[in-house]
N, C-alpha and C positions, 0 to 999 in steps of 0.2 A: 505493500499498499503505499509505504514511503518512496517508494522508485517512481509510481505511479506519480504521487502529489507533484515530486517536483519535476517529473517527464512535463507535468500540466502545464504548472508556473510557467516554467523554463518559454513552452509552444505559444504559452499567450503573449509573457514582457517579447519573445522574436517577434510573433507577427504583430506587435504593436509598432515596436524600432523599425519593422519592413516597412511600416505601410509611412512610418512618420519620413523614414529616408527616402521613402517613393513619392511621394509629396513634395518634399522639401528638391530632388534633383529636378523634378518639373516647375517649380516656381524658378530656379536661376535660371533654366531657360530662357534665351533671350526670343520670348513670343507673347504674346498677348491675347489672350482667347476672345477680348471683345471685337480687335482689329479682325482676326480671325473668321468674325463670325458675322462681318461687315462687308460692301463691295468697297473697292479703292477709291470711290467718289466721296466715303463717309465723312463728314465734317466732325470736328473736333469736337463740338458740343455732343453728337451723336456718340461717339463711339463714348464718352465720357458718360452717359445718359446708362449706357449696355454696362460698362464698368461697374457702375450702382445698381442698377440691375440683377446681374450676375454674383453681385456680395466683391466684387476685385479689389475692393477699395476697403473694405475691414480688414483687421489684424491681423497681421499670418497666422498665431497658433489659433484665432476663431476659426476662419478658412480652415482651418487643419481641420478643429475638432466638426466642420461642416462636411469633410471630405472623408473622415473616422465611420461618424453618420450614415453616412453613402452609401460606405463602401458594407457598412452591414447590412445594410434594406435596401442592398442590391444597386442602390442609384448612382451610378456614375456620370451625370450627368446627359448632354447630348452631344452626339456626333458632327464634328465642323463639313464633314466630308458630303455624310448620308442624312443628316439632319433628320436623325430618327435617334431617341434613348438610345446607349449607351449598352443598357443592359441586354435589350432586345436585339441589337444587333448579334450580341456575343451568344443570346441565347437560340443563336441559328446557329452557330460554327461552334457550339459546345458538343452537340450529336456527332458531328463528323468526328473531332477529335477525340473523345473519349472512346469512340466508337474501335476506334483506330488502334487504341491503347491497351481497350480491352484483348479486342483480338490478336494482338500480336504480344499481349503478356501471355493470355492461352497458349499462343503457339512455341515463346519462349520455354513456358515452366513447364509444359505438356511432352516437350521433347529432349530438353536440357537436363533433366532429371532424370529421367530412364534411362540416357544415354551417356551422361556421366557415370550413374553408378556400373552401367557397362563396364564404359571405358577402364572404370578402376578394378572389374572384375578379371580385366583382360592382361595375361599374364604373358602370352605369347610375342616375340618381338613384328612380328608380323603385324600381331592386332595391334600391337601398342602404334605400328609407324604408323599404320591407316588412318588411328584414330588423331593423331596429331598430324597428319594431312588433310584431313577431313577438318577438324576446328580450326587450323591455319588458315587453311581455305577461305573456309567462313568466315571470319577474322578481318581475311584479307580484301574480301568485295566490301565498296560502300555501297551504303544503301541505295545510293540516286543510280549508282550505274547499273546495279541489282533491280532498279524499279524500270529504268530502260531496256535493260531486258528482255525482263518479264512482260512488258508491255509490247518487246518486240514479237516476240519467239507465241508467246499464248492471247495476245491481244490482236494483231497484225496476221501472223502466221497461222496459227491454230483458231485464230474468232473463240478463243471461248469468253471473252468479255468484248468491249468496245472500247479501247482507249479514251478517256473523258469521260463516256456517258454514266454520269454516276448517278445511282437512281435513289431517291429519299425511301429511308425507313416506314414511312407512311403512306407511301405510293406503291411500293410493290420489297416489300422483306424479303425474299428470297432473290431477287435481285439485286437489293441491294449487298444484301453480305456476298453472294457471286462476286459482287465487284470488286465491296471492300476486304476479301481475303486476299489480296494479288497485293496491294501495298502493305498490309500486314506483316507479309510476306515478305517483301524487300526491305522491312523494320527488322522482321524479325530473325534474319539468320546470321547475321554477323553478331549479333548477342548472343542466340544460342550457341556459337563459338565460343564466344566467352564465356559464358555462363558454366560449360562444359567443363573448361579450364579450371575454373573457381573451386567447381564442387568437386574433379577430381583431384584438383593439388589436398584442397579441404581434408575430404576422405582416407588420400594416403596418411595426410598428417595425422587423423582420428586415431586408426587401423594402428600406430606404433604407439599406441597414448598405454598408464601404466592398467588403466582400466578395463583395455581389450583384453589383455594376457591374464588380468585374474577372470573375468568372464571365462574363456576359455578354460583355461585350468578348473574350475566350476564344470564345467564339463557344454556349456552353450555352443550350441555349431555356430559356424560362420556366416550363415545367412539369418537368425535368428542375432548375433550380434550388430551384425549391420544394421540390421531393420530396425531394431530396437533400443539400443544405444548409441551404434554410429552415426549414422544417417543422420540423427534429431543435433547433436552437439557440428557434424558437418553443413550443417544446413543454415547457421547466424553469417557466414559469408556470403554465402548465396544469396538469402533473404537480404543485406544492405547493397547487394552490390543490384538484386531485380528493382528494388526500390528506388537506386537509382537512375533505373531503364524506365520504371514509369512515370518517372518525373520530366525526364527528358523527354517521352512521346506526348503525353499529358499536356507539357509547355508549348508544342507544337512541333512536327513535322516540317518547317517550310519545302526542305526540299522535295522530300515524298510529297505532301501535298498540291508543289507546283507542277511535280513528271505525271503525278495520276490526275490532275485538274480538279482535286478536292479544294472545296470553301468551308474549309478548317479553320481556330483559331491563327497556328504560324502561319498562313499567307492573308488571311486578315491583317497579322500585325505588319508583315511584309510591305501590304497593298498601303495601311496607316501610317507607317516608319517614312514612307518613298512623298505621302500625301499632306507630311505635319499636320495628322489629326490625332493631336495629342490628347483627348477625354478617351479615344480608344488606346491608345496606346500606352498610357498611364494605369488605364482598367487590366489589361491586359499582363505588364509587369505584375501589377499588385497578385492577381490571379494567377500566375507562374511561382511569382514566388510563395503564394500559400500553400499550392500546393507541394513543392518542393517541403514546405517545413513541414505540412501534415503529414505526406507522407513516412519522412523520418520519425516522426511521432511515435507513427505505427509502425514501421521497422524495428525500434528501440522497443516499444513492448514485447510486439512480437517473437525479440532475439532474447530478452527478459524469459518469456515462456519457455522459449525454448534450450537456454542455457541460465538457470535460477542458479549460477556462480558468479553472473554478471553481478556486480554490487551499488550497490546504490555511490552515488555522485555525490 
């Protein structure tokens, strides 16, 4: 309980600090939201009136309080480019990014864990060499290049999907799933290679621990030792790595979204930066920070559950 309370307090403090730094960073940018919302022919009086209406003339901490309250309630203001609420704009993109992240995570976890266990139990030089070759090859292929290869082979040559033919889940769920699996594969393949290496290294380290020798001396078979004792401890670094992967994908896979023409958070961020749509950029930066912090918090709790030897900090 003490560990949980300390981690929760650290989570809240980190989120507040991240929100303040995000707010402050966009305050020092030489840009005026009132000017961005008006035409170039706007007079000084019109600009000042809009600044007053938008609350830009209020003290810094008062504006931070309003920003923090808006972040908690989901009110990030209005996009200067699309002229609609930022929350509404992001809501349309979250579904795509979250779906891509979940599909990628299922592929990574579902393949890397059994593959990592198999790689660890492989004792022959041929098997070890094959595993090393496969994982090294998977890690060496950049996701964007793999995405282009998938589009060329499965989209243009085999016609298993239509390149750029994204279908919303609300219109055709199976069509949506059939399209999203390909960008998910492009994201997952390099991460699978990394996850297998992490798990393989961690399993080998745990297999040489004293508690394994003790369990074997008491008559436990290799299979029982692996599944009941070793795997749980070996998963701690893998969980941490998978958390980083999930945070990276949820933050928006900009390149993959561009390759497959997905209207996700990453693509929206790239467009908003180029058009200086700072309300949207600020909301996405805050969202990304919150995702990373929350996932790390969850990983700490999972690691503590897997290995109770992790002490209170």
